[in-house]
mmCIF entry with sequence, helices, sheets and N, C-alpha, C, O atoms, coordinates in Angstrom:
data_MODEL
# 
_entry.id   MODEL 
# 
_entity.id                         1 
_entity.type                       polymer 
_entity.pdbx_number_of_molecules   1 
# 
_entity_poly.entity_id                      1 
_entity_poly.type                           'polypeptide(L)' 
_entity_poly.nstd_linkage                   no 
_entity_poly.nstd_monomer                   no 
_entity_poly.pdbx_seq_one_letter_code       MSKLIAVLVLLVITLPLAVNVLFMGTDSVLGASTKFFSRLIEIATYFGVR 
_entity_poly.pdbx_seq_one_letter_code_can   MSKLIAVLVLLVITLPLAVNVLFMGTDSVLGASTKFFSRLIEIATYFGVR 
_entity_poly.pdbx_strand_id                 A 
# 
loop_
_entity_poly_seq.entity_id 
_entity_poly_seq.num 
_entity_poly_seq.mon_id 
_entity_poly_seq.hetero 
1 1  MET n 
1 2  SER n 
1 3  LYS n 
1 4  LEU n 
1 5  ILE n 
1 6  ALA n 
1 7  VAL n 
1 8  LEU n 
1 9  VAL n 
1 10 LEU n 
1 11 LEU n 
1 12 VAL n 
1 13 ILE n 
1 14 THR n 
1 15 LEU n 
1 16 PRO n 
1 17 LEU n 
1 18 ALA n 
1 19 VAL n 
1 20 ASN n 
1 21 VAL n 
1 22 LEU n 
1 23 PHE n 
1 24 MET n 
1 25 GLY n 
1 26 THR n 
1 27 ASP n 
1 28 SER n 
1 29 VAL n 
1 30 LEU n 
1 31 GLY n 
1 32 ALA n 
1 33 SER n 
1 34 THR n 
1 35 LYS n 
1 36 PHE n 
1 37 PHE n 
1 38 SER n 
1 39 ARG n 
1 40 LEU n 
1 41 ILE n 
1 42 GLU n 
1 43 ILE n 
1 44 ALA n 
1 45 THR n 
1 46 TYR n 
1 47 PHE n 
1 48 GLY n 
1 49 VAL n 
1 50 ARG n 
# 
_struct_asym.id          A 
_struct_asym.entity_id   1 
# 
loop_
_struct_conf.conf_type_id 
_struct_conf.id 
_struct_conf.pdbx_PDB_helix_id 
_struct_conf.beg_label_comp_id 
_struct_conf.beg_label_asym_id 
_struct_conf.beg_label_seq_id 
_struct_conf.pdbx_beg_PDB_ins_code 
_struct_conf.end_label_comp_id 
_struct_conf.end_label_asym_id 
_struct_conf.end_label_seq_id 
_struct_conf.pdbx_end_PDB_ins_code 
_struct_conf.beg_auth_comp_id 
_struct_conf.beg_auth_asym_id 
_struct_conf.beg_auth_seq_id 
_struct_conf.end_auth_comp_id 
_struct_conf.end_auth_asym_id 
_struct_conf.end_auth_seq_id 
_struct_conf.pdbx_PDB_helix_class 
_struct_conf.details 
_struct_conf.pdbx_PDB_helix_length 
HELX_P HELX_P1 AA1 SER A 2  ? PHE A 23 ? SER A 2  PHE A 23 1 ? 22 
HELX_P HELX_P2 AA2 VAL A 29 ? VAL A 49 ? VAL A 29 VAL A 49 1 ? 21 
# 
_struct_conf_type.id          HELX_P 
_struct_conf_type.criteria    ? 
_struct_conf_type.reference   ? 
# 
loop_
_atom_site.group_PDB 
_atom_site.id 
_atom_site.type_symbol 
_atom_site.label_atom_id 
_atom_site.label_alt_id 
_atom_site.label_comp_id 
_atom_site.label_asym_id 
_atom_site.label_entity_id 
_atom_site.label_seq_id 
_atom_site.pdbx_PDB_ins_code 
_atom_site.Cartn_x 
_atom_site.Cartn_y 
_atom_site.Cartn_z 
_atom_site.occupancy 
_atom_site.B_iso_or_equiv 
_atom_site.pdbx_formal_charge 
_atom_site.auth_seq_id 
_atom_site.auth_comp_id 
_atom_site.auth_asym_id 
_atom_site.auth_atom_id 
_atom_site.pdbx_PDB_model_num 
ATOM 1   N N  . MET A 1 1  ? -7.087 32.311  -0.196 1.00 0.00 ? 1  MET A N  1 
ATOM 2   C CA . MET A 1 1  ? -7.491 31.538  -1.473 1.00 0.00 ? 1  MET A CA 1 
ATOM 3   C C  . MET A 1 1  ? -6.274 30.963  -2.012 1.00 0.00 ? 1  MET A C  1 
ATOM 4   O O  . MET A 1 1  ? -6.326 29.807  -2.433 1.00 0.00 ? 1  MET A O  1 
ATOM 5   N N  . SER A 1 2  ? -5.185 31.613  -2.056 1.00 0.00 ? 2  SER A N  1 
ATOM 6   C CA . SER A 1 2  ? -4.033 31.056  -2.752 1.00 0.00 ? 2  SER A CA 1 
ATOM 7   C C  . SER A 1 2  ? -3.416 29.835  -2.004 1.00 0.00 ? 2  SER A C  1 
ATOM 8   O O  . SER A 1 2  ? -2.830 28.940  -2.615 1.00 0.00 ? 2  SER A O  1 
ATOM 9   N N  . LYS A 1 3  ? -3.575 29.843  -0.672 1.00 0.00 ? 3  LYS A N  1 
ATOM 10  C CA . LYS A 1 3  ? -3.156 28.577  0.122  1.00 0.00 ? 3  LYS A CA 1 
ATOM 11  C C  . LYS A 1 3  ? -4.051 27.407  -0.389 1.00 0.00 ? 3  LYS A C  1 
ATOM 12  O O  . LYS A 1 3  ? -3.552 26.310  -0.641 1.00 0.00 ? 3  LYS A O  1 
ATOM 13  N N  . LEU A 1 4  ? -5.413 27.665  -0.540 1.00 0.00 ? 4  LEU A N  1 
ATOM 14  C CA . LEU A 1 4  ? -6.163 26.516  -0.969 1.00 0.00 ? 4  LEU A CA 1 
ATOM 15  C C  . LEU A 1 4  ? -5.765 25.994  -2.315 1.00 0.00 ? 4  LEU A C  1 
ATOM 16  O O  . LEU A 1 4  ? -5.786 24.779  -2.516 1.00 0.00 ? 4  LEU A O  1 
ATOM 17  N N  . ILE A 1 5  ? -5.407 26.829  -3.241 1.00 0.00 ? 5  ILE A N  1 
ATOM 18  C CA . ILE A 1 5  ? -4.999 26.450  -4.545 1.00 0.00 ? 5  ILE A CA 1 
ATOM 19  C C  . ILE A 1 5  ? -3.715 25.733  -4.438 1.00 0.00 ? 5  ILE A C  1 
ATOM 20  O O  . ILE A 1 5  ? -3.518 24.716  -5.103 1.00 0.00 ? 5  ILE A O  1 
ATOM 21  N N  . ALA A 1 6  ? -2.844 26.210  -3.642 1.00 0.00 ? 6  ALA A N  1 
ATOM 22  C CA . ALA A 1 6  ? -1.458 25.458  -3.464 1.00 0.00 ? 6  ALA A CA 1 
ATOM 23  C C  . ALA A 1 6  ? -1.682 24.064  -2.800 1.00 0.00 ? 6  ALA A C  1 
ATOM 24  O O  . ALA A 1 6  ? -1.009 23.090  -3.137 1.00 0.00 ? 6  ALA A O  1 
ATOM 25  N N  . VAL A 1 7  ? -2.600 24.009  -1.894 1.00 0.00 ? 7  VAL A N  1 
ATOM 26  C CA . VAL A 1 7  ? -2.832 22.612  -1.356 1.00 0.00 ? 7  VAL A CA 1 
ATOM 27  C C  . VAL A 1 7  ? -3.474 21.751  -2.419 1.00 0.00 ? 7  VAL A C  1 
ATOM 28  O O  . VAL A 1 7  ? -3.082 20.588  -2.515 1.00 0.00 ? 7  VAL A O  1 
ATOM 29  N N  . LEU A 1 8  ? -4.403 22.191  -3.215 1.00 0.00 ? 8  LEU A N  1 
ATOM 30  C CA . LEU A 1 8  ? -5.021 21.449  -4.233 1.00 0.00 ? 8  LEU A CA 1 
ATOM 31  C C  . LEU A 1 8  ? -4.032 20.916  -5.236 1.00 0.00 ? 8  LEU A C  1 
ATOM 32  O O  . LEU A 1 8  ? -4.067 19.747  -5.618 1.00 0.00 ? 8  LEU A O  1 
ATOM 33  N N  . VAL A 1 9  ? -3.071 21.875  -5.690 1.00 0.00 ? 9  VAL A N  1 
ATOM 34  C CA . VAL A 1 9  ? -2.037 21.533  -6.618 1.00 0.00 ? 9  VAL A CA 1 
ATOM 35  C C  . VAL A 1 9  ? -1.215 20.390  -6.017 1.00 0.00 ? 9  VAL A C  1 
ATOM 36  O O  . VAL A 1 9  ? -0.952 19.378  -6.667 1.00 0.00 ? 9  VAL A O  1 
ATOM 37  N N  . LEU A 1 10 ? -0.824 20.580  -4.770 1.00 0.00 ? 10 LEU A N  1 
ATOM 38  C CA . LEU A 1 10 ? 0.015  19.553  -4.037 1.00 0.00 ? 10 LEU A CA 1 
ATOM 39  C C  . LEU A 1 10 ? -0.636 18.254  -4.041 1.00 0.00 ? 10 LEU A C  1 
ATOM 40  O O  . LEU A 1 10 ? 0.017  17.246  -4.311 1.00 0.00 ? 10 LEU A O  1 
ATOM 41  N N  . LEU A 1 11 ? -1.923 18.199  -3.750 1.00 0.00 ? 11 LEU A N  1 
ATOM 42  C CA . LEU A 1 11 ? -2.738 16.967  -3.805 1.00 0.00 ? 11 LEU A CA 1 
ATOM 43  C C  . LEU A 1 11 ? -2.730 16.195  -5.232 1.00 0.00 ? 11 LEU A C  1 
ATOM 44  O O  . LEU A 1 11 ? -2.593 14.981  -5.386 1.00 0.00 ? 11 LEU A O  1 
ATOM 45  N N  . VAL A 1 12 ? -2.904 17.153  -6.216 1.00 0.00 ? 12 VAL A N  1 
ATOM 46  C CA . VAL A 1 12 ? -2.977 16.649  -7.484 1.00 0.00 ? 12 VAL A CA 1 
ATOM 47  C C  . VAL A 1 12 ? -1.631 15.953  -8.028 1.00 0.00 ? 12 VAL A C  1 
ATOM 48  O O  . VAL A 1 12 ? -1.598 14.994  -8.798 1.00 0.00 ? 12 VAL A O  1 
ATOM 49  N N  . ILE A 1 13 ? -0.591 16.589  -7.505 1.00 0.00 ? 13 ILE A N  1 
ATOM 50  C CA . ILE A 1 13 ? 0.669  16.034  -7.780 1.00 0.00 ? 13 ILE A CA 1 
ATOM 51  C C  . ILE A 1 13 ? 1.107  14.792  -6.990 1.00 0.00 ? 13 ILE A C  1 
ATOM 52  O O  . ILE A 1 13 ? 1.646  13.865  -7.595 1.00 0.00 ? 13 ILE A O  1 
ATOM 53  N N  . THR A 1 14 ? 0.902  14.731  -5.682 1.00 0.00 ? 14 THR A N  1 
ATOM 54  C CA . THR A 1 14 ? 1.228  13.642  -4.897 1.00 0.00 ? 14 THR A CA 1 
ATOM 55  C C  . THR A 1 14 ? 0.331  12.554  -4.880 1.00 0.00 ? 14 THR A C  1 
ATOM 56  O O  . THR A 1 14 ? 0.803  11.434  -4.684 1.00 0.00 ? 14 THR A O  1 
ATOM 57  N N  . LEU A 1 15 ? -1.042 12.709  -5.073 1.00 0.00 ? 15 LEU A N  1 
ATOM 58  C CA . LEU A 1 15 ? -1.910 11.537  -5.005 1.00 0.00 ? 15 LEU A CA 1 
ATOM 59  C C  . LEU A 1 15 ? -1.715 10.449  -6.008 1.00 0.00 ? 15 LEU A C  1 
ATOM 60  O O  . LEU A 1 15 ? -1.812 9.270   -5.666 1.00 0.00 ? 15 LEU A O  1 
ATOM 61  N N  . PRO A 1 16 ? -1.454 10.787  -7.183 1.00 0.00 ? 16 PRO A N  1 
ATOM 62  C CA . PRO A 1 16 ? -1.182 9.706   -8.130 1.00 0.00 ? 16 PRO A CA 1 
ATOM 63  C C  . PRO A 1 16 ? 0.089  8.950   -7.883 1.00 0.00 ? 16 PRO A C  1 
ATOM 64  O O  . PRO A 1 16 ? 0.157  7.765   -8.212 1.00 0.00 ? 16 PRO A O  1 
ATOM 65  N N  . LEU A 1 17 ? 1.129  9.586   -7.305 1.00 0.00 ? 17 LEU A N  1 
ATOM 66  C CA . LEU A 1 17 ? 2.279  9.024   -6.936 1.00 0.00 ? 17 LEU A CA 1 
ATOM 67  C C  . LEU A 1 17 ? 2.062  7.995   -5.715 1.00 0.00 ? 17 LEU A C  1 
ATOM 68  O O  . LEU A 1 17 ? 2.504  6.846   -5.705 1.00 0.00 ? 17 LEU A O  1 
ATOM 69  N N  . ALA A 1 18 ? 1.413  8.511   -4.831 1.00 0.00 ? 18 ALA A N  1 
ATOM 70  C CA . ALA A 1 18 ? 1.114  7.611   -3.587 1.00 0.00 ? 18 ALA A CA 1 
ATOM 71  C C  . ALA A 1 18 ? 0.320  6.368   -3.995 1.00 0.00 ? 18 ALA A C  1 
ATOM 72  O O  . ALA A 1 18 ? 0.632  5.246   -3.597 1.00 0.00 ? 18 ALA A O  1 
ATOM 73  N N  . VAL A 1 19 ? -0.828 6.635   -4.891 1.00 0.00 ? 19 VAL A N  1 
ATOM 74  C CA . VAL A 1 19 ? -1.601 5.463   -5.366 1.00 0.00 ? 19 VAL A CA 1 
ATOM 75  C C  . VAL A 1 19 ? -0.743 4.474   -6.031 1.00 0.00 ? 19 VAL A C  1 
ATOM 76  O O  . VAL A 1 19 ? -0.886 3.270   -5.818 1.00 0.00 ? 19 VAL A O  1 
ATOM 77  N N  . ASN A 1 20 ? 0.212  4.980   -6.890 1.00 0.00 ? 20 ASN A N  1 
ATOM 78  C CA . ASN A 1 20 ? 1.022  4.013   -7.657 1.00 0.00 ? 20 ASN A CA 1 
ATOM 79  C C  . ASN A 1 20 ? 2.060  3.321   -6.787 1.00 0.00 ? 20 ASN A C  1 
ATOM 80  O O  . ASN A 1 20 ? 2.394  2.176   -7.092 1.00 0.00 ? 20 ASN A O  1 
ATOM 81  N N  . VAL A 1 21 ? 2.576  3.894   -5.775 1.00 0.00 ? 21 VAL A N  1 
ATOM 82  C CA . VAL A 1 21 ? 3.508  3.139   -4.765 1.00 0.00 ? 21 VAL A CA 1 
ATOM 83  C C  . VAL A 1 21 ? 2.668  2.200   -3.914 1.00 0.00 ? 21 VAL A C  1 
ATOM 84  O O  . VAL A 1 21 ? 3.141  1.098   -3.636 1.00 0.00 ? 21 VAL A O  1 
ATOM 85  N N  . LEU A 1 22 ? 1.426  2.553   -3.464 1.00 0.00 ? 22 LEU A N  1 
ATOM 86  C CA . LEU A 1 22 ? 0.771  1.691   -2.585 1.00 0.00 ? 22 LEU A CA 1 
ATOM 87  C C  . LEU A 1 22 ? 0.090  0.623   -3.312 1.00 0.00 ? 22 LEU A C  1 
ATOM 88  O O  . LEU A 1 22 ? 0.096  -0.488  -2.782 1.00 0.00 ? 22 LEU A O  1 
ATOM 89  N N  . PHE A 1 23 ? -0.476 0.767   -4.400 1.00 0.00 ? 23 PHE A N  1 
ATOM 90  C CA . PHE A 1 23 ? -1.398 -0.255  -4.941 1.00 0.00 ? 23 PHE A CA 1 
ATOM 91  C C  . PHE A 1 23 ? -1.040 -0.862  -6.299 1.00 0.00 ? 23 PHE A C  1 
ATOM 92  O O  . PHE A 1 23 ? -1.559 -1.930  -6.625 1.00 0.00 ? 23 PHE A O  1 
ATOM 93  N N  . MET A 1 24 ? -0.179 -0.236  -7.103 1.00 0.00 ? 24 MET A N  1 
ATOM 94  C CA . MET A 1 24 ? 0.240  -0.681  -8.440 1.00 0.00 ? 24 MET A CA 1 
ATOM 95  C C  . MET A 1 24 ? 1.636  -1.351  -8.429 1.00 0.00 ? 24 MET A C  1 
ATOM 96  O O  . MET A 1 24 ? 2.511  -1.119  -7.594 1.00 0.00 ? 24 MET A O  1 
ATOM 97  N N  . GLY A 1 25 ? 1.722  -2.195  -9.448 1.00 0.00 ? 25 GLY A N  1 
ATOM 98  C CA . GLY A 1 25 ? 3.095  -2.830  -9.655 1.00 0.00 ? 25 GLY A CA 1 
ATOM 99  C C  . GLY A 1 25 ? 3.297  -4.109  -8.743 1.00 0.00 ? 25 GLY A C  1 
ATOM 100 O O  . GLY A 1 25 ? 2.526  -4.444  -7.843 1.00 0.00 ? 25 GLY A O  1 
ATOM 101 N N  . THR A 1 26 ? 4.419  -4.749  -9.106 1.00 0.00 ? 26 THR A N  1 
ATOM 102 C CA . THR A 1 26 ? 4.630  -5.956  -8.343 1.00 0.00 ? 26 THR A CA 1 
ATOM 103 C C  . THR A 1 26 ? 5.231  -5.718  -7.079 1.00 0.00 ? 26 THR A C  1 
ATOM 104 O O  . THR A 1 26 ? 5.017  -6.531  -6.179 1.00 0.00 ? 26 THR A O  1 
ATOM 105 N N  . ASP A 1 27 ? 5.979  -4.688  -6.865 1.00 0.00 ? 27 ASP A N  1 
ATOM 106 C CA . ASP A 1 27 ? 6.637  -4.329  -5.634 1.00 0.00 ? 27 ASP A CA 1 
ATOM 107 C C  . ASP A 1 27 ? 5.877  -3.280  -4.764 1.00 0.00 ? 27 ASP A C  1 
ATOM 108 O O  . ASP A 1 27 ? 6.480  -2.552  -3.975 1.00 0.00 ? 27 ASP A O  1 
ATOM 109 N N  . SER A 1 28 ? 4.501  -3.236  -4.946 1.00 0.00 ? 28 SER A N  1 
ATOM 110 C CA . SER A 1 28 ? 3.796  -2.318  -4.215 1.00 0.00 ? 28 SER A CA 1 
ATOM 111 C C  . SER A 1 28 ? 3.655  -2.684  -2.732 1.00 0.00 ? 28 SER A C  1 
ATOM 112 O O  . SER A 1 28 ? 3.913  -3.824  -2.346 1.00 0.00 ? 28 SER A O  1 
ATOM 113 N N  . VAL A 1 29 ? 3.256  -1.738  -1.922 1.00 0.00 ? 29 VAL A N  1 
ATOM 114 C CA . VAL A 1 29 ? 3.183  -2.008  -0.470 1.00 0.00 ? 29 VAL A CA 1 
ATOM 115 C C  . VAL A 1 29 ? 2.032  -2.909  -0.238 1.00 0.00 ? 29 VAL A C  1 
ATOM 116 O O  . VAL A 1 29 ? 2.108  -3.698  0.703  1.00 0.00 ? 29 VAL A O  1 
ATOM 117 N N  . LEU A 1 30 ? 1.016  -2.888  -0.954 1.00 0.00 ? 30 LEU A N  1 
ATOM 118 C CA . LEU A 1 30 ? -0.169 -3.728  -0.774 1.00 0.00 ? 30 LEU A CA 1 
ATOM 119 C C  . LEU A 1 30 ? 0.136  -5.097  -1.139 1.00 0.00 ? 30 LEU A C  1 
ATOM 120 O O  . LEU A 1 30 ? -0.301 -6.004  -0.429 1.00 0.00 ? 30 LEU A O  1 
ATOM 121 N N  . GLY A 1 31 ? 0.890  -5.371  -2.246 1.00 0.00 ? 31 GLY A N  1 
ATOM 122 C CA . GLY A 1 31 ? 1.222  -6.693  -2.637 1.00 0.00 ? 31 GLY A CA 1 
ATOM 123 C C  . GLY A 1 31 ? 2.170  -7.387  -1.705 1.00 0.00 ? 31 GLY A C  1 
ATOM 124 O O  . GLY A 1 31 ? 2.091  -8.588  -1.445 1.00 0.00 ? 31 GLY A O  1 
ATOM 125 N N  . ALA A 1 32 ? 3.137  -6.509  -1.181 1.00 0.00 ? 32 ALA A N  1 
ATOM 126 C CA . ALA A 1 32 ? 4.081  -7.080  -0.307 1.00 0.00 ? 32 ALA A CA 1 
ATOM 127 C C  . ALA A 1 32 ? 3.521  -7.466  1.066  1.00 0.00 ? 32 ALA A C  1 
ATOM 128 O O  . ALA A 1 32 ? 3.888  -8.504  1.616  1.00 0.00 ? 32 ALA A O  1 
ATOM 129 N N  . SER A 1 33 ? 2.602  -6.600  1.639  1.00 0.00 ? 33 SER A N  1 
ATOM 130 C CA . SER A 1 33 ? 1.961  -6.891  2.847  1.00 0.00 ? 33 SER A CA 1 
ATOM 131 C C  . SER A 1 33 ? 0.958  -8.123  2.673  1.00 0.00 ? 33 SER A C  1 
ATOM 132 O O  . SER A 1 33 ? 0.824  -8.949  3.576  1.00 0.00 ? 33 SER A O  1 
ATOM 133 N N  . THR A 1 34 ? 0.312  -8.199  1.557  1.00 0.00 ? 34 THR A N  1 
ATOM 134 C CA . THR A 1 34 ? -0.447 -9.407  1.275  1.00 0.00 ? 34 THR A CA 1 
ATOM 135 C C  . THR A 1 34 ? 0.276  -10.725 1.406  1.00 0.00 ? 34 THR A C  1 
ATOM 136 O O  . THR A 1 34 ? -0.073 -11.659 2.127  1.00 0.00 ? 34 THR A O  1 
ATOM 137 N N  . LYS A 1 35 ? 1.380  -10.676 0.577  1.00 0.00 ? 35 LYS A N  1 
ATOM 138 C CA . LYS A 1 35 ? 2.224  -11.899 0.615  1.00 0.00 ? 35 LYS A CA 1 
ATOM 139 C C  . LYS A 1 35 ? 2.786  -12.220 2.042  1.00 0.00 ? 35 LYS A C  1 
ATOM 140 O O  . LYS A 1 35 ? 2.906  -13.381 2.433  1.00 0.00 ? 35 LYS A O  1 
ATOM 141 N N  . PHE A 1 36 ? 3.117  -11.157 2.782  1.00 0.00 ? 36 PHE A N  1 
ATOM 142 C CA . PHE A 1 36 ? 3.686  -11.437 4.159  1.00 0.00 ? 36 PHE A CA 1 
ATOM 143 C C  . PHE A 1 36 ? 2.702  -12.003 4.994  1.00 0.00 ? 36 PHE A C  1 
ATOM 144 O O  . PHE A 1 36 ? 2.959  -13.016 5.644  1.00 0.00 ? 36 PHE A O  1 
ATOM 145 N N  . PHE A 1 37 ? 1.424  -11.364 5.050  1.00 0.00 ? 37 PHE A N  1 
ATOM 146 C CA . PHE A 1 37 ? 0.403  -11.915 5.936  1.00 0.00 ? 37 PHE A CA 1 
ATOM 147 C C  . PHE A 1 37 ? -0.174 -13.358 5.542  1.00 0.00 ? 37 PHE A C  1 
ATOM 148 O O  . PHE A 1 37 ? -0.530 -14.189 6.378  1.00 0.00 ? 37 PHE A O  1 
ATOM 149 N N  . SER A 1 38 ? -0.217 -13.538 4.184  1.00 0.00 ? 38 SER A N  1 
ATOM 150 C CA . SER A 1 38 ? -0.626 -14.872 3.807  1.00 0.00 ? 38 SER A CA 1 
ATOM 151 C C  . SER A 1 38 ? 0.420  -15.911 4.214  1.00 0.00 ? 38 SER A C  1 
ATOM 152 O O  . SER A 1 38 ? 0.052  -17.030 4.570  1.00 0.00 ? 38 SER A O  1 
ATOM 153 N N  . ARG A 1 39 ? 1.645  -15.592 4.175  1.00 0.00 ? 39 ARG A N  1 
ATOM 154 C CA . ARG A 1 39 ? 2.706  -16.516 4.506  1.00 0.00 ? 39 ARG A CA 1 
ATOM 155 C C  . ARG A 1 39 ? 2.675  -16.658 6.005  1.00 0.00 ? 39 ARG A C  1 
ATOM 156 O O  . ARG A 1 39 ? 2.870  -17.771 6.493  1.00 0.00 ? 39 ARG A O  1 
ATOM 157 N N  . LEU A 1 40 ? 2.446  -15.625 6.764  1.00 0.00 ? 40 LEU A N  1 
ATOM 158 C CA . LEU A 1 40 ? 2.349  -15.736 8.231  1.00 0.00 ? 40 LEU A CA 1 
ATOM 159 C C  . LEU A 1 40 ? 1.157  -16.556 8.700  1.00 0.00 ? 40 LEU A C  1 
ATOM 160 O O  . LEU A 1 40 ? 1.305  -17.291 9.677  1.00 0.00 ? 40 LEU A O  1 
ATOM 161 N N  . ILE A 1 41 ? 0.040  -16.488 8.103  1.00 0.00 ? 41 ILE A N  1 
ATOM 162 C CA . ILE A 1 41 ? -1.076 -17.279 8.300  1.00 0.00 ? 41 ILE A CA 1 
ATOM 163 C C  . ILE A 1 41 ? -0.880 -18.779 7.898  1.00 0.00 ? 41 ILE A C  1 
ATOM 164 O O  . ILE A 1 41 ? -1.415 -19.691 8.527  1.00 0.00 ? 41 ILE A O  1 
ATOM 165 N N  . GLU A 1 42 ? -0.149 -18.955 6.906  1.00 0.00 ? 42 GLU A N  1 
ATOM 166 C CA . GLU A 1 42 ? 0.152  -20.384 6.398  1.00 0.00 ? 42 GLU A CA 1 
ATOM 167 C C  . GLU A 1 42 ? 0.988  -20.969 7.551  1.00 0.00 ? 42 GLU A C  1 
ATOM 168 O O  . GLU A 1 42 ? 0.709  -22.074 8.017  1.00 0.00 ? 42 GLU A O  1 
ATOM 169 N N  . ILE A 1 43 ? 2.062  -20.193 8.034  1.00 0.00 ? 43 ILE A N  1 
ATOM 170 C CA . ILE A 1 43 ? 2.949  -20.806 9.081  1.00 0.00 ? 43 ILE A CA 1 
ATOM 171 C C  . ILE A 1 43 ? 2.242  -20.991 10.353 1.00 0.00 ? 43 ILE A C  1 
ATOM 172 O O  . ILE A 1 43 ? 2.529  -21.948 11.073 1.00 0.00 ? 43 ILE A O  1 
ATOM 173 N N  . ALA A 1 44 ? 1.357  -20.160 10.672 1.00 0.00 ? 44 ALA A N  1 
ATOM 174 C CA . ALA A 1 44 ? 0.647  -20.306 11.994 1.00 0.00 ? 44 ALA A CA 1 
ATOM 175 C C  . ALA A 1 44 ? -0.360 -21.420 11.946 1.00 0.00 ? 44 ALA A C  1 
ATOM 176 O O  . ALA A 1 44 ? -0.453 -22.167 12.920 1.00 0.00 ? 44 ALA A O  1 
ATOM 177 N N  . THR A 1 45 ? -1.089 -21.583 10.934 1.00 0.00 ? 45 THR A N  1 
ATOM 178 C CA . THR A 1 45 ? -2.104 -22.775 10.727 1.00 0.00 ? 45 THR A CA 1 
ATOM 179 C C  . THR A 1 45 ? -1.228 -24.009 10.711 1.00 0.00 ? 45 THR A C  1 
ATOM 180 O O  . THR A 1 45 ? -1.638 -25.017 11.286 1.00 0.00 ? 45 THR A O  1 
ATOM 181 N N  . TYR A 1 46 ? 0.020  -24.013 10.059 1.00 0.00 ? 46 TYR A N  1 
ATOM 182 C CA . TYR A 1 46 ? 0.751  -25.289 10.042 1.00 0.00 ? 46 TYR A CA 1 
ATOM 183 C C  . TYR A 1 46 ? 1.142  -25.743 11.376 1.00 0.00 ? 46 TYR A C  1 
ATOM 184 O O  . TYR A 1 46 ? 1.102  -26.942 11.655 1.00 0.00 ? 46 TYR A O  1 
ATOM 185 N N  . PHE A 1 47 ? 1.553  -24.776 12.292 1.00 0.00 ? 47 PHE A N  1 
ATOM 186 C CA . PHE A 1 47 ? 1.934  -25.201 13.536 1.00 0.00 ? 47 PHE A CA 1 
ATOM 187 C C  . PHE A 1 47 ? 0.687  -25.467 14.513 1.00 0.00 ? 47 PHE A C  1 
ATOM 188 O O  . PHE A 1 47 ? 0.843  -26.128 15.540 1.00 0.00 ? 47 PHE A O  1 
ATOM 189 N N  . GLY A 1 48 ? -0.442 -24.975 14.184 1.00 0.00 ? 48 GLY A N  1 
ATOM 190 C CA . GLY A 1 48 ? -1.690 -25.170 14.852 1.00 0.00 ? 48 GLY A CA 1 
ATOM 191 C C  . GLY A 1 48 ? -2.148 -26.576 14.499 1.00 0.00 ? 48 GLY A C  1 
ATOM 192 O O  . GLY A 1 48 ? -2.544 -27.306 15.407 1.00 0.00 ? 48 GLY A O  1 
ATOM 193 N N  . VAL A 1 49 ? -2.123 -26.983 13.309 1.00 0.00 ? 49 VAL A N  1 
ATOM 194 C CA . VAL A 1 49 ? -2.651 -28.331 12.791 1.00 0.00 ? 49 VAL A CA 1 
ATOM 195 C C  . VAL A 1 49 ? -1.726 -29.348 13.262 1.00 0.00 ? 49 VAL A C  1 
ATOM 196 O O  . VAL A 1 49 ? -2.219 -30.443 13.532 1.00 0.00 ? 49 VAL A O  1 
ATOM 197 N N  . ARG A 1 50 ? -0.440 -29.183 13.414 1.00 0.00 ? 50 ARG A N  1 
ATOM 198 C CA . ARG A 1 50 ? 0.507  -30.124 13.643 1.00 0.00 ? 50 ARG A CA 1 
ATOM 199 C C  . ARG A 1 50 ? 0.321  -30.800 15.046 1.00 0.00 ? 50 ARG A C  1 
ATOM 200 O O  . ARG A 1 50 ? 1.098  -31.680 15.416 1.00 0.00 ? 50 ARG A O  1 
# 
């Protein structure tokens, strides 16, 4: 039972931090990957249309 409580406490501490790093803010992983892939598609379509 104490292991379960310890795991739950660990999740409560780390989950908000992980959500903040992945989804919130200007330098988030989600924002950076969206910018990267949109630029990649833009370059690929530029060479495809050319």
